[in-house]
C-alpha positions, 0 to 999 in steps of 0.5 A: 360787074358782080361785086367780088365780096359775094363770090368770096363769101360763097367759097368760104361758106362752101367749105364751112357750111355750118352754124358756128362758122355762119354765126361768126361770119354773119357780117360777111353774109350780110355784106355779101347778101346786100351786094347781091340784091343790089346787083339783082335790082340793077339786073331787073332794070335790064330785064325790064328793058327787054321784057316789060311784063315782069313789071317792077319787082324788088330784088328782095322779092326775087331772091331766094333764102340761103337757109335750107330746110334740113328736116326731110333731106339727107343733106344736113347742111344748114345753108345753100352754097349759092345765091339765086334770084328769079326775075319775073312778075311777082318775083320768086313766087311768080306762076309766070315763066321768068328769068333765073340767075344762080351764083355758086362756085363751080356751079353757076348758071343763068337761064329761066323758063317755067320750072316745076309748075302747078299741074293746071298750069303745066297742062295749060302750057302743054295744050298751048304747045300741041295747038302751036307745035310749029311755032314751038319748034321754031323757038327751041330750034332758033339760032340764038336760042340754040346758041345758049341752050342745048335743050329744054331742061329737066325730067320727061314723062316716058309716055303721053301725059294724061288727057293727051293723045299718045299717037299725036305726032308732036307728043314728044313736045308735051312730055316735059315736066318743066319748060326751062333752059339754062347755061352754065357760067364758069367761075372765070366768066362770072368774075369777068368784066362782061358778065352783065352782058353775058347774062343779058345775052342769055335772057334776051335769047330766052325772051321769045321762049318765055313769051310763048310759054306765058301765053299758055300760062295766062289761059289758066290765070286769066 
């Protein structure tokens, strides 16, 4: 079960997203951050039990900073209203498909895959899909995958990627800019006693998809 102080802090932050409030409540933040990292460390162990390719990353290497870069965006809030962690070989900076947990009031979700990859890695993954379309389709059409994920998440190109045959019968499979999948988690689910099982059910369903995507990733990295 996820410690309640994490969610309570995020609720307060979402309505007080300014430096003055944050500085006045720095102790609450530190407690919530530590509790989240402890939870992620437990989650890493659970993920390792189904996918040993992640190795043994530390929670601090998997969790994202709460501080936002406000220099270029329209949103000038100094802090994210969420805690997030990417569990993969190498942590949050990993080039491999992995497992993601996002905790935010009214906007939590769990999932993973390969999000916004390096162009060369994306090309390698696309080539792997074109070479193995039947296998890829069987993964995204799998009953357990469909149970948790409606579709591959993210933007698609309107035409064929560069260096790919636009007349290939499977060209629609390689128009994605990312190969990730997510499923929403309600606040009620997030605070329920069985949330650990819910998250791991999603990760377990995602694992064969990640395995396939990572076969394409490795062709570039090895």
